[in-house]
C-alpha positions as CSV (number, residue, x, y, z in Angstrom):
1,M,77.4,44.0,45.0
2,E,76.3,45.5,41.7
3,K,75.5,49.2,40.8
4,K,71.9,48.2,40.2
5,Q,70.4,46.1,42.9
6,K,66.8,45.9,44.4
7,A,66.3,46.0,48.1
8,T,65.4,42.9,49.9
9,K,62.0,43.5,51.4
10,R,61.0,41.6,54.6
11,L,57.6,43.2,55.3
12,E,54.8,41.3,53.7
13,S,52.8,44.5,53.4
14,A,55.7,46.3,51.6
15,K,55.8,43.5,49.1
16,E,52.3,44.6,48.0
17,L,53.7,47.9,46.9
18,S,54.3,46.9,43.3
19,K,50.6,46.3,43.0
20,V,49.8,49.8,44.5
21,V,52.4,51.4,42.1
22,G,51.0,49.5,39.1
23,E,47.4,50.4,39.8
24,Y,48.3,54.1,40.2
25,Y,50.1,54.3,36.8
26,L,47.3,52.3,35.1
27,E,44.8,54.8,36.6
28,C,46.9,57.6,35.0
29,V,46.9,56.0,31.6
30,Q,43.2,55.1,31.7
31,A,42.3,58.6,32.9
32,K,43.6,60.0,29.6
33,Q,41.8,57.4,27.6
34,K,38.5,58.2,29.4
35,G,38.8,61.9,28.9
36,K,39.5,62.7,32.6
37,P,41.7,65.8,32.8
38,V,45.3,65.0,33.6
39,G,47.4,67.5,35.5
40,W,51.2,67.4,36.0
41,M,52.4,68.9,39.2
42,P,55.4,68.8,41.6
43,P,55.0,66.6,44.7
44,M,54.4,67.8,48.3
45,N,51.7,70.4,47.7
46,G,48.1,71.1,48.5
47,A,46.9,70.6,44.9
48,I,46.9,66.8,45.3
49,E,43.8,66.6,47.5
50,I,42.0,69.2,45.4
51,F,42.6,67.0,42.3
52,Y,41.2,63.9,43.9
53,A,38.3,65.8,45.3
54,M,37.4,67.1,41.8
55,D,38.0,63.7,40.2
56,L,41.0,64.9,38.2
57,Q,44.1,62.8,37.7
58,P,47.3,64.1,39.4
59,V,50.6,63.0,37.8
60,F,54.0,63.7,39.4
61,P,56.9,63.8,36.8
62,E,59.5,64.1,39.6
63,N,58.2,60.9,41.1
64,W,58.4,59.2,37.7
65,S,62.2,59.6,37.9
66,P,62.8,57.1,40.8
67,V,60.5,54.7,38.9
68,C,62.7,55.1,35.8
69,A,65.8,54.5,37.9
70,A,64.3,51.4,39.4
71,F,63.5,50.0,35.9
72,G,66.9,51.0,34.5
73,L,65.5,53.6,32.1
74,T,67.6,56.5,33.3
75,P,70.6,56.0,31.0
76,S,68.6,56.3,27.8
77,N,66.7,59.3,29.2
78,F,70.0,61.0,30.2
79,E,71.3,60.4,26.7
80,V,68.4,62.3,25.3
81,S,68.7,65.3,27.7
82,E,72.4,65.5,27.5
83,G,72.1,65.4,23.7
84,M,69.9,68.5,24.0
85,G,72.7,70.2,25.9
86,Y,71.8,69.6,29.5
87,S,74.9,69.2,31.6
88,R,75.7,66.1,33.7
89,D,76.2,68.4,36.6
90,L,72.5,69.2,36.8
91,C,69.9,67.5,39.0
92,G,69.3,63.9,37.9
93,Y,65.5,64.3,38.3
94,L,65.6,67.2,35.8
95,R,67.8,65.4,33.3
96,N,65.7,62.3,33.5
97,I,62.3,63.8,33.0
98,I,63.4,66.1,30.3
99,G,65.0,63.2,28.5
100,Y,61.8,61.1,29.0
101,V,59.3,63.7,27.6
102,N,61.5,64.4,24.6
103,G,62.2,60.7,24.0
104,P,60.2,57.6,24.9
105,I,57.0,59.2,26.3
106,E,55.1,58.0,23.2
107,D,56.2,54.4,23.8
108,R,53.2,52.7,25.4
109,N,55.4,49.6,26.0
110,S,57.3,51.5,28.7
111,P,57.2,49.9,32.2
112,L,53.8,50.6,33.9
113,G,52.5,52.1,30.6
114,G,54.5,55.4,31.0
115,L,53.0,58.8,31.7
116,P,50.0,60.3,29.8
117,E,50.6,63.7,28.3
118,P,49.2,66.6,30.5
119,D,46.1,68.6,29.9
120,I,47.0,70.9,32.8
121,I,50.4,71.9,34.1
122,L,50.8,73.4,37.5
123,S,54.1,75.3,37.2
124,P,55.5,76.1,40.7
125,G,57.1,79.3,41.8
126,G,58.5,77.7,44.9
127,G,60.6,74.8,46.0
128,C,64.0,73.9,44.6
129,I,65.3,75.6,41.4
130,P,65.5,72.3,39.4
131,V,61.9,71.5,40.0
132,M,60.9,75.0,38.8
133,K,63.1,74.5,35.7
134,I,61.6,71.1,35.0
135,F,58.2,72.7,34.7
136,H,59.4,75.5,32.6
137,A,60.7,72.8,30.2
138,L,57.4,71.0,30.4
139,E,55.5,74.1,29.4
140,R,57.6,74.4,26.3
141,R,57.2,70.7,25.5
142,F,53.4,70.4,25.9
143,K,52.2,73.6,24.3
144,E,48.6,72.5,24.2
145,A,48.4,72.1,28.0
146,K,46.7,74.7,30.1
147,V,49.3,76.2,32.4
148,L,48.8,77.8,35.8
149,K,51.9,79.5,37.3
150,L,51.6,79.2,41.1
151,D,53.7,81.2,43.6
152,L,54.7,80.6,47.2
153,P,57.0,82.5,49.6
154,Q,60.3,80.8,50.2
155,V,60.3,80.9,54.0
156,A,61.6,78.6,56.7
157,I,58.9,76.7,58.7
158,E,59.8,78.5,61.9
159,E,59.5,81.9,60.1
160,I,56.0,81.4,58.6
161,K,53.8,84.4,59.5
162,P,50.1,85.1,59.2
163,H,50.6,87.2,56.0
164,H,52.5,84.2,54.4
165,L,49.6,82.0,55.1
166,R,47.1,84.5,53.8
167,Y,49.0,84.7,50.5
168,A,49.2,80.9,50.3
169,V,45.4,80.6,50.9
170,S,44.8,83.1,48.0
171,E,47.0,80.9,45.7
172,V,45.0,77.8,46.7
173,Q,41.8,79.7,45.9
174,R,43.3,80.9,42.6
175,L,44.1,77.2,41.8
176,I,40.6,76.1,42.5
177,G,39.2,78.8,40.3
178,F,41.5,77.9,37.4
179,L,40.6,74.2,37.6
180,E,36.9,75.0,37.7
181,R,37.2,77.2,34.6
182,E,39.4,74.9,32.6
183,T,37.7,71.6,33.4
184,G,34.0,72.7,33.8
185,R,33.9,70.9,37.2
186,K,32.9,72.4,40.5
187,L,34.8,71.6,43.6
188,D,32.7,69.9,46.2
189,Y,33.9,71.2,49.5
190,D,32.6,68.2,51.4
191,R,34.7,66.0,49.2
192,L,37.7,68.2,49.7
193,K,37.2,68.1,53.5
194,E,37.1,64.3,53.2
195,A,40.3,64.2,51.2
196,V,42.1,66.4,53.7
197,E,40.9,64.1,56.5
198,L,42.3,61.1,54.6
199,S,45.6,62.9,54.1
200,D,45.8,63.6,57.8
201,K,45.1,60.0,58.6
202,A,47.8,58.9,56.3
203,C,50.3,61.3,58.0
204,A,49.3,60.0,61.4
205,L,49.9,56.4,60.3
206,W,53.2,57.4,58.7
207,D,54.3,59.0,62.0
208,E,53.4,55.9,64.0
209,I,55.2,53.7,61.5
210,M,58.4,55.8,61.8
211,T,58.1,55.8,65.7
212,Y,58.1,52.0,65.7
213,R,61.6,52.1,64.1
214,Q,62.9,53.3,67.4
215,T,62.3,49.8,68.7
216,I,65.4,47.7,69.3
217,P,65.7,45.6,67.2
218,T,63.9,47.7,64.5
219,P,61.1,46.0,62.6
220,F,61.5,48.2,59.6
221,S,64.6,49.4,57.7
222,A,65.4,51.9,55.0
223,A,65.3,49.1,52.5
224,E,61.4,49.3,52.8
225,M,61.4,53.1,52.0
226,G,59.4,52.5,48.8
227,I,56.2,52.6,50.9
228,M,56.5,56.4,50.7
229,F,55.1,56.1,47.2
230,V,51.6,56.4,48.6
231,M,52.6,59.6,50.6
232,V,53.6,61.2,47.3
233,T,50.9,60.0,44.9
234,R,47.9,59.0,47.0
235,Q,47.5,61.6,49.7
236,G,43.8,62.4,50.0
237,T,42.7,58.8,49.2
238,Q,41.5,55.8,51.1
239,I,44.1,53.8,49.2
240,A,47.0,55.4,51.1
241,V,45.2,54.9,54.5
242,D,44.4,51.2,53.8
243,F,48.0,50.4,52.6
244,L,49.6,52.2,55.6
245,E,47.3,50.5,58.1
246,K,48.5,47.2,56.7
247,V,52.1,48.3,57.1
248,L,51.5,49.6,60.6
249,N,49.7,46.5,61.8
250,E,52.6,44.2,60.6
251,I,55.2,46.5,62.2
252,R,53.4,46.7,65.5
253,Q,53.2,42.9,65.7
254,K,56.9,42.5,64.8
255,A,57.8,45.1,67.5
256,K,55.6,43.3,70.1
257,M,57.3,40.0,69.3
258,G,60.8,41.5,69.3
259,S,61.3,40.5,65.7
260,G,63.9,42.7,63.9
261,V,64.9,43.2,60.3
262,I,67.9,40.9,60.9
263,E,68.4,38.2,63.5
264,D,71.3,39.9,65.3
265,E,71.1,43.7,65.1
266,Q,74.3,45.2,66.4
267,I,74.7,48.5,64.6
268,R,72.0,51.1,64.2
269,L,72.6,53.5,61.2
270,F,71.2,56.8,60.0
271,W,71.2,57.8,56.3
272,D,71.4,61.5,55.4
273,N,70.1,62.6,52.0
274,I,68.1,60.9,49.2
275,P,68.4,57.1,48.6
276,L,70.1,55.7,45.5
277,W,66.9,54.9,43.6
278,Y,68.7,52.7,41.1
279,N,70.3,50.6,43.9
280,M,68.0,50.4,46.9
281,G,69.9,47.2,47.7
282,I,72.6,49.3,49.1
283,F,70.7,49.4,52.4
284,N,70.9,45.6,52.7
285,Y,74.7,45.7,52.3
286,F,75.2,46.9,55.9
287,E,73.3,43.9,57.1
288,K,76.2,41.5,56.4
289,M,78.0,43.1,59.3
290,N,74.9,43.3,61.5
291,G,74.1,46.9,60.6
292,V,70.6,48.2,59.9
293,V,69.6,51.7,58.6
294,V,66.9,52.5,61.0
295,A,66.2,56.1,60.1
296,E,66.9,58.7,57.4
297,T,66.5,62.3,56.6
298,Y,64.1,61.8,53.7
299,S,61.3,60.1,55.7
300,A,60.6,63.4,57.6
301,A,59.5,65.1,54.4
302,W,56.3,63.1,54.0
303,S,54.3,63.9,57.1
304,L,52.4,67.1,57.6
305,R,49.3,66.9,59.9
306,L,46.3,68.7,58.4
307,D,43.3,70.3,60.1
308,A,40.3,69.2,58.1
309,K,38.0,71.8,59.8
310,N,39.5,74.4,57.5
311,P,40.7,72.5,54.4
312,I,41.8,75.4,52.3
313,E,44.0,76.8,55.0
314,A,45.3,73.4,55.8
315,L,46.4,72.8,52.2
316,A,47.9,76.3,52.0
317,L,49.9,75.6,55.1
318,K,51.0,72.2,53.7
319,S,52.2,73.9,50.5
320,L,54.2,76.4,52.6
321,K,55.8,73.8,54.8
322,S,56.5,70.8,52.5
323,Y,59.5,72.0,50.6
324,S,60.9,73.6,53.7
325,L,61.2,70.2,55.3
326,V,63.9,69.2,52.8
327,S,65.3,71.9,50.5
328,C,64.7,75.2,52.3
329,V,66.2,74.2,55.7
330,S,69.0,76.2,57.3
331,I,72.2,74.3,58.2
332,V,71.4,74.9,61.9
333,K,67.9,73.4,61.5
334,R,69.3,70.5,59.6
335,E,71.8,69.9,62.3
336,E,69.0,69.9,64.9
337,M,66.9,67.5,62.9
338,V,69.7,65.0,62.4
339,L,71.0,65.1,66.0
340,K,67.4,64.7,67.3
341,A,66.9,61.7,65.1
342,C,70.2,60.2,66.2
343,R,69.1,60.5,69.9
344,D,65.5,59.2,69.2
345,Y,66.6,56.2,67.2
346,A,69.7,55.3,69.3
347,I,72.0,55.7,66.3
348,D,75.6,54.3,66.4
349,G,76.8,55.7,63.1
350,V,75.7,58.1,60.3
351,I,76.1,57.7,56.6
352,L,76.4,61.1,54.9
353,H,75.4,60.7,51.2
354,Q,77.2,63.4,49.4
355,N,74.8,63.7,46.6
356,K,76.0,65.1,43.3
357,S,72.4,65.5,42.0
358,C,71.1,67.5,45.0
359,V,73.4,70.1,46.3
360,P,70.9,71.9,48.6
361,I,70.3,68.8,50.7
362,T,74.0,68.0,50.7
363,L,75.1,71.5,52.0
364,G,76.1,71.5,55.6
365,Q,77.1,67.9,55.9
366,M,80.6,68.7,57.2
367,D,79.0,70.8,59.9
368,I,76.7,68.0,60.8
369,K,79.6,65.5,60.8
370,R,81.4,67.7,63.4
371,K,78.3,68.3,65.5
372,L,77.6,64.6,65.7
373,E,81.1,63.9,67.0
374,E,81.3,66.8,69.4
375,E,77.8,66.6,70.9
376,L,76.9,62.9,70.7
377,G,80.2,61.2,70.1
378,I,78.6,59.6,67.0
379,P,81.0,58.9,64.1
380,S,80.0,59.3,60.4
381,V,81.3,58.4,57.0
382,V,80.8,60.2,53.7
383,I,79.6,58.3,50.7
384,N,80.0,60.0,47.3
385,A,77.1,59.1,45.0
386,D,74.0,60.4,43.2
387,H,70.4,59.6,43.8
388,M,69.7,59.2,40.0
389,D,72.9,58.8,38.0
390,E,74.7,55.5,38.6
391,R,77.7,56.9,36.7
392,N,78.5,59.0,39.8
393,F,78.6,55.9,42.1
394,S,81.6,53.7,42.6
395,V,80.6,50.3,44.1
396,A,84.2,49.5,45.1
397,Q,84.7,52.9,46.8
398,F,81.4,52.5,48.7
399,Q,82.2,49.0,49.9
400,T,85.7,50.0,51.0
401,R,84.3,52.9,53.1
402,A,81.3,51.0,54.4
403,D,83.3,48.0,55.5
404,A,85.9,50.1,57.3
405,F,83.2,52.2,59.0
406,L,81.2,49.2,60.2
407,E,84.3,47.4,61.5
408,M,85.2,50.6,63.5
409,L,81.6,50.9,64.9
410,K,81.6,47.3,66.0
411,E,85.0,47.7,67.7
412,R,83.7,50.8,69.5
413,K,80.7,49.0,70.8
414,Q,82.8,46.1,71.9
415,I,85.1,48.3,73.8
416,A,82.1,50.2,75.4
417,R,80.3,47.0,76.4
418,P,80.7,46.2,80.1
419,Q,82.8,43.1,80.9
């Protein structure tokens, strides 16, 4: 196994993802060429549907980082940002995008054409600190762009109160006013309602796809996780709905036929934390010993059902909740989420990715490890790595730990099996 390895995709619909990705980035480049306003923003927020409803082009610099990792561009981008004084201890997303915008952004020969420079920057006042710092750096880099600094309360989902929602609604309204002034375009509320309805359909499809992973054997593994691309970039569009319907139809048929990811599924695994974007093939590694990663923490972040009857409030609530699903979750809540998933998906073992590039999502893993053993009798193994920087990943160490862990899990199941 090498440090850089693509995942083996078995879903025919997932194999179409490269076309979906290519068309999105082509659309971004062409928008700039045609004079359509281009806005850079963080993922997981209510601005996406507003942009599509106003025929503006949303671009997600954080999402560009996994693309760079997949194409092997991160080392050169890290070289630029580290040359500027950014420490290797900082978030890989941050170091990659800062290196990119201060390095090869002008190179139109970049894979997928690269990113067009922003006309608008939505600089968040919420979410994880590195994301906020990314946008502070982008403000300095693109001085001609119009900047709107948005704000959101940092509050856990279970603690959201009416006054938090009212404030978030006022921020969405402020965003709409800003976009109308700067672009000269008026928001069509019927189109916005349609975009919110499409987002809700995409989320419903996503939830159903994830539910089918509970099937034994599972028809869909973490190796296919790239399909979440449409949940990041295409929410509010028919494109996301059409693509996810294809995925769902194929998975439903596989589940009906009892067709799993591998021929002899014996070990069902859960992955905690962000995947290794430069080596998605790591998920296939477990298959050599009949293991399949059937669920993961990250997939929970991409589904938030929306009430299209009140689209402004729906998008405000989405903005409040989205980051809380991943980076603003208490250790107790994270324990609950992981343990519930392990019950729902009949998990035999858990892989805890101790992620150097994302400390907030890594915090509490030792507590989760203890809870898994004490409450469910499920063993876990810690894998030291980094979702963006391959220099922080040892293939040999991973293989040693993974092999020993899978052997132990198979032995446990053999002992537990009735004679």
